[in-house]
KEKE-3310 file (N, C-alpha, C; in steps of 0.2 Angstrom, whole numbers, plus 5000, padded with zeros to 4 digits):
npx = (5007:5009:5021:5015:5012:5017:5010:5013:5003:5004:5000:4994:4987:4977:4970:4965:4956:4947:4943:4938:4944:4952:4960:4953:4948:4960:4965:4955:4957:4970:4969:4960:4969:4979:4974:4971:4973:4978:4987:4993:4989:5000:5000:5005:5007:5011:5005:4991:4990:4994:4985:4973:4976:4978:4965:4958:4963:4961:4947:4942:4949:4943:4930:4917:4918:4907:4906:4912:4906:4898:4890:4894:4907:4905:4898:4909:4917:4909:4909:4923:4924:4916:4922:4934:4930:4925:4937:4944:4935:4936:4950:4949:4939:4946:4957:4950:4946:4958:4966:4974:4988:4992:5007:5021:5038:5052:5063:5073:5068:5077:5087:5079:5074:5086:5091:5081:5084:5097:5095:5086:5093:5103:5096:5091:5079:5072:5072:5059:5047:5031:5015:5002:4987:4982:4972:4963:4961:4966:4976:4991:5003:5020:5030:5043:5045:5049:5052:5052:5057:5049:5052:5043:5039:5051:5051:5040:5044:5055:5048:5040:5051:5056:5046:5045:5039:5035:5032:5030:5017:5012:5005:5013:5024:5036:5042:5050:5063:5068:5069:5081:5088:5080:5073:5074:5078:5071:5061:5050:5047:5033:5027:5012)
npy = (4843:4858:4871:4886:4900:4917:4932:4948:4961:4976:4993:4998:4988:4985:4998:4998:4988:4992:5005:5002:5004:5005:4994:4985:4972:4964:4966:4959:4946:4944:4945:4934:4924:4926:4921:4908:4890:4890:4900:4916:4933:4947:4961:4977:4990:5002:4999:5000:5014:5020:5016:5021:5035:5037:5034:5044:5055:5051:5049:5062:5069:5063:5066:5075:5092:5103:5115:5123:5121:5118:5107:5100:5097:5089:5078:5073:5069:5059:5049:5046:5041:5030:5022:5020:5013:5001:4996:4993:4984:4974:4970:4966:4956:4946:4944:4938:4926:4920:4922:4933:4942:4954:4962:4970:4976:4970:4977:4989:5006:5017:5010:5005:5017:5023:5013:5014:5027:5026:5017:5024:5036:5030:5025:5033:5039:5042:5056:5063:5067:5075:5077:5076:5077:5066:5068:5078:5073:5078:5085:5093:5107:5103:5097:5093:5078:5068:5052:5038:5027:5029:5034:5026:5016:5009:5005:4997:4985:4982:4979:4968:4959:4958:4953:4940:4937:4928:4933:4949:4959:4971:4985:4995:5001:5006:4999:4989:4994:4990:4977:4971:4973:4967:4956:4940:4922:4920:4931:4936:4949:4954:4963:4968)
npz = (5029:5020:5021:5029:5019:5020:5017:5012:5009:5000:5003:4991:4986:4996:4995:4982:4983:4993:4989:4977:4964:4947:4948:4956:4953:4952:4964:4972:4968:4972:4986:4989:4985:4994:5005:5004:5005:5018:5018:5025:5027:5030:5040:5043:5056:5049:5036:5039:5044:5032:5022:5027:5027:5013:5008:5014:5006:4993:4992:4994:4984:4973:4973:4965:4963:4971:4977:4992:5007:5023:5021:5010:5014:5025:5019:5011:5022:5028:5018:5018:5031:5030:5020:5027:5038:5032:5028:5040:5045:5036:5039:5052:5051:5043:5052:5063:5057:5057:5046:5044:5050:5062:5062:5068:5064:5074:5075:5083:5084:5081:5074:5063:5057:5054:5045:5035:5030:5025:5015:5007:5003:4995:4984:4972:4961:4945:4934:4926:4912:4914:4908:4911:4921:4933:4942:4938:4925:4913:4900:4903:4904:4900:4912:4925:4934:4948:4950:4960:4974:4990:5007:5015:5006:5007:5020:5021:5014:5022:5034:5029:5027:5040:5047:5042:5030:5015:5003:4995:4989:4977:4968:4964:4953:4956:4966:4959:4959:4971:4971:4968:4980:4990:4985:4988:4991:5002:5002:4991:4979:4971:4958:4952)
capx = (5005:5014:5022:5011:5015:5015:5010:5013:5000:5006:4994:4991:4982:4971:4967:4962:4951:4942:4940:4936:4947:4954:4964:4949:4947:4966:4966:4951:4960:4976:4966:4958:4975:4983:4971:4969:4977:4981:4991:4991:4991:5003:4998:5009:5004:5012:4999:4985:4991:4995:4978:4968:4978:4976:4958:4956:4965:4958:4940:4941:4951:4939:4923:4916:4917:4901:4907:4915:4902:4898:4886:4899:4913:4902:4897:4915:4920:4906:4912:4929:4923:4913:4928:4939:4926:4925:4944:4945:4931:4939:4956:4946:4936:4952:4961:4946:4946:4965:4969:4978:4991:4995:5014:5026:5045:5055:5069:5073:5066:5083:5090:5074:5074:5093:5091:5077:5087:5103:5093:5083:5098:5106:5091:5088:5075:5073:5068:5054:5042:5024:5011:4995:4985:4978:4966:4958:4961:4967:4983:4994:5009:5025:5034:5047:5043:5053:5049:5057:5054:5049:5054:5038:5040:5057:5049:5035:5049:5059:5043:5039:5056:5057:5040:5046:5034:5038:5030:5027:5014:5011:5004:5017:5030:5042:5046:5055:5069:5070:5070:5088:5090:5076:5071:5079:5075:5066:5056:5049:5043:5029:5024:5007)
capy = (4849:4862:4877:4892:4906:4923:4937:4955:4965:4983:4997:4999:4982:4987:5004:4996:4983:4996:5010:4999:5008:5001:4987:4981:4964:4961:4966:4954:4940:4943:4944:4927:4920:4927:4918:4901:4885:4891:4906:4921:4940:4950:4968:4981:4997:5006:4997:5003:5021:5023:5015:5026:5041:5037:5034:5051:5059:5049:5050:5069:5071:5059:5069:5081:5098:5107:5121:5122:5123:5113:5101:5096:5094:5083:5072:5070:5066:5053:5044:5044:5037:5024:5018:5018:5008:4995:4993:4991:4978:4968:4968:4963:4949:4941:4942:4934:4920:4918:4923:4939:4944:4961:4961:4975:4973:4970:4981:4995:5012:5020:5006:5005:5024:5023:5009:5017:5033:5024:5014:5030:5040:5026:5023:5038:5036:5045:5062:5061:5072:5074:5082:5074:5077:5061:5070:5081:5069:5082:5086:5099:5109:5099:5098:5088:5075:5063:5045:5034:5024:5034:5030:5022:5010:5005:5002:4991:4980:4980:4976:4961:4955:4957:4949:4933:4936:4925:4937:4956:4960:4978:4987:5001:4999:5009:4993:4986:4997:4987:4970:4969:4973:4963:4950:4934:4916:4920:4936:4938:4955:4953:4969:4967)
capz = (5027:5017:5026:5028:5015:5023:5011:5014:5004:5000:5004:4985:4985:5000:4993:4976:4985:4997:4985:4970:4958:4941:4950:4961:4952:4953:4972:4975:4967:4977:4993:4989:4984:5000:5011:5001:5007:5024:5018:5029:5026:5036:5039:5049:5057:5043:5031:5042:5043:5025:5019:5030:5024:5005:5008:5015:5001:4987:4992:4994:4977:4968:4973:4961:4967:4971:4982:4999:5012:5028:5019:5005:5018:5029:5014:5010:5028:5029:5013:5020:5037:5028:5017:5032:5042:5028:5028:5047:5046:5033:5043:5058:5049:5041:5058:5067:5054:5057:5039:5044:5056:5062:5065:5067:5065:5081:5075:5087:5080:5079:5068:5058:5054:5051:5039:5030:5028:5022:5008:5004:5000:4990:4979:4968:4955:4939:4932:4920:4910:4915:4905:4912:4928:4934:4946:4933:4919:4907:4898:4906:4901:4902:4918:4927:4940:4951:4951:4964:4980:4995:5013:5017:5002:5009:5026:5019:5012:5028:5038:5026:5028:5047:5049:5039:5024:5009:4997:4995:4983:4976:4961:4963:4949:4960:4970:4955:4960:4977:4970:4968:4986:4995:4983:4989:4991:5007:5001:4984:4978:4966:4956:4947)
cpx = (5010:5015:5017:5015:5012:5016:5009:5010:5002:4999:4991:4986:4976:4967:4963:4956:4945:4939:4937:4938:4949:4957:4960:4949:4954:4967:4961:4954:4966:4974:4964:4964:4979:4980:4969:4975:4981:4986:4988:4993:4995:5002:5002:5005:5005:5007:4993:4985:4991:4988:4973:4970:4977:4969:4955:4957:4961:4951:4939:4943:4946:4931:4922:4915:4911:4900:4910:4911:4902:4895:4891:4905:4911:4901:4903:4918:4916:4908:4919:4929:4920:4918:4933:4936:4926:4932:4945:4941:4934:4946:4953:4943:4941:4956:4957:4946:4953:4968:4974:4981:4994:5001:5018:5033:5047:5061:5068:5072:5072:5086:5085:5074:5081:5094:5087:5081:5093:5100:5089:5088:5102:5102:5088:5085:5077:5069:5065:5050:5035:5020:5003:4993:4980:4972:4961:4957:4962:4975:4985:5000:5015:5029:5038:5044:5048:5049:5054:5053:5054:5051:5049:5038:5046:5055:5044:5039:5052:5054:5041:5044:5057:5052:5040:5041:5038:5037:5028:5024:5011:5009:5008:5023:5037:5046:5050:5062:5072:5071:5077:5091:5087:5074:5076:5075:5070:5060:5056:5045:5039:5025:5019:5006)
cpy = (4854:4868:4883:4898:4912:4928:4944:4959:4973:4987:4998:4994:4984:4993:5002:4992:4988:5001:5008:5003:5003:4994:4983:4974:4961:4960:4960:4947:4939:4942:4937:4923:4920:4923:4911:4896:4886:4897:4911:4928:4943:4958:4972:4987:5002:5005:5001:5011:5023:5022:5020:5033:5042:5037:5041:5056:5058:5050:5058:5071:5068:5062:5075:5087:5102:5113:5118:5125:5117:5106:5097:5093:5088:5077:5069:5066:5060:5048:5042:5039:5030:5019:5016:5012:5001:4992:4990:4984:4972:4965:4964:4956:4944:4939:4937:4927:4917:4917:4929:4940:4951:4961:4968:4973:4974:4974:4987:5001:5015:5017:5006:5012:5025:5019:5012:5023:5031:5021:5019:5034:5036:5024:5029:5036:5040:5052:5061:5067:5070:5079:5080:5074:5071:5062:5073:5077:5073:5083:5093:5102:5105:5101:5092:5085:5070:5057:5041:5032:5029:5030:5025:5015:5005:5001:4997:4985:4977:4977:4969:4957:4953:4953:4942:4932:4933:4929:4944:4957:4968:4979:4993:4998:5001:5004:4989:4988:4993:4980:4967:4969:4968:4957:4944:4928:4916:4925:4937:4944:4954:4960:4967:4972)
cpz = (5025:5022:5024:5024:5018:5018:5014:5009:5005:5001:4997:4984:4989:4998:4987:4978:4988:4993:4978:4964:4952:4943:4955:4960:4953:4961:4975:4974:4971:4984:4994:4989:4991:5006:5009:5004:5013:5024:5023:5026:5032:5034:5045:5050:5052:5037:5033:5041:5036:5021:5021:5027:5016:5004:5009:5009:4994:4986:4991:4986:4971:4968:4969:4965:4966:4975:4988:5004:5017:5026:5015:5009:5022:5025:5013:5016:5029:5024:5015:5026:5035:5025:5022:5036:5038:5028:5035:5048:5042:5036:5049:5057:5047:5047:5063:5064:5054:5050:5039:5050:5056:5066:5063:5068:5072:5081:5079:5082:5077:5073:5062:5054:5050:5045:5033:5027:5023:5015:5004:5000:4995:4984:4976:4962:4949:4938:4926:4918:4912:4911:4905:4919:4929:4939:4942:4927:4913:4906:4901:4903:4904:4908:4920:4933:4942:4952:4955:4970:4985:5002:5016:5013:5005:5016:5026:5018:5018:5033:5036:5028:5035:5050:5046:5033:5019:5003:4999:4989:4983:4969:4959:4959:4952:4964:4966:4957:4967:4976:4970:4975:4991:4992:4983:4989:4997:5006:4994:4983:4971:4964:4950:4942)
residu = (UNK:UNK:UNK:UNK:UNK:UNK:UNK:UNK:UNK:UNK:UNK:UNK:UNK:UNK:UNK:UNK:UNK:UNK:UNK:UNK:UNK:UNK:UNK:UNK:UNK:UNK:UNK:UNK:UNK:UNK:UNK:UNK:UNK:UNK:UNK:UNK:UNK:UNK:UNK:UNK:UNK:UNK:UNK:UNK:UNK:UNK:UNK:UNK:UNK:UNK:UNK:UNK:UNK:UNK:UNK:UNK:UNK:UNK:UNK:UNK:UNK:UNK:UNK:UNK:UNK:UNK:UNK:UNK:UNK:UNK:UNK:UNK:UNK:UNK:UNK:UNK:UNK:UNK:UNK:UNK:UNK:UNK:UNK:UNK:UNK:UNK:UNK:UNK:UNK:UNK:UNK:UNK:UNK:UNK:UNK:UNK:UNK:UNK:UNK:UNK:UNK:UNK:UNK:UNK:UNK:UNK:UNK:UNK:UNK:UNK:UNK:UNK:UNK:UNK:UNK:UNK:UNK:UNK:UNK:UNK:UNK:UNK:UNK:UNK:UNK:UNK:UNK:UNK:UNK:UNK:UNK:UNK:UNK:UNK:UNK:UNK:UNK:UNK:UNK:UNK:UNK:UNK:UNK:UNK:UNK:UNK:UNK:UNK:UNK:UNK:UNK:UNK:UNK:UNK:UNK:UNK:UNK:UNK:UNK:UNK:UNK:UNK:UNK:UNK:UNK:UNK:UNK:UNK:UNK:UNK:UNK:UNK:UNK:UNK:UNK:UNK:UNK:UNK:UNK:UNK:UNK:UNK:UNK:UNK:UNK:UNK:UNK:UNK:UNK:UNK:UNK:UNK)
# end
């Protein structure tokens, strides 16, 4: 039998799958591939926290504004709760089928945070121009924006490496900046 391939799916893949955004089809295919032929998905607590956080923000931001009253706030809270429940149910289902492992790195927290800080400071992104609002989907006046990896991005890769993942899969192109540091013969970073 072939060696089990351990795949760490970034939060971007989970969010696309759960919220059925423009990458849903790719996310579905990746989830199927990650559990095929005895492969297993690795999920860390960081994944769980980040996906629920993004669900909260994205559902609220994607809901058409009809006023701010208790009824509208409760309707949004219910949508958020439903999407979060679907995510946890999917994680639980895959874990019960022995297709998913919830693993956190064994690195001491002080070392983990120190390494994150060191890599974060050493990896400055780029200053770019932005003139489009993706939330309201309209042109805006030109402004500067910073594009680069964040500390949680670095921690996802560190988690994948420490948990012996063979592949890290994401939709976030910012991870391309980390390929030269973490992409090795033991861990491949795949940016879709």
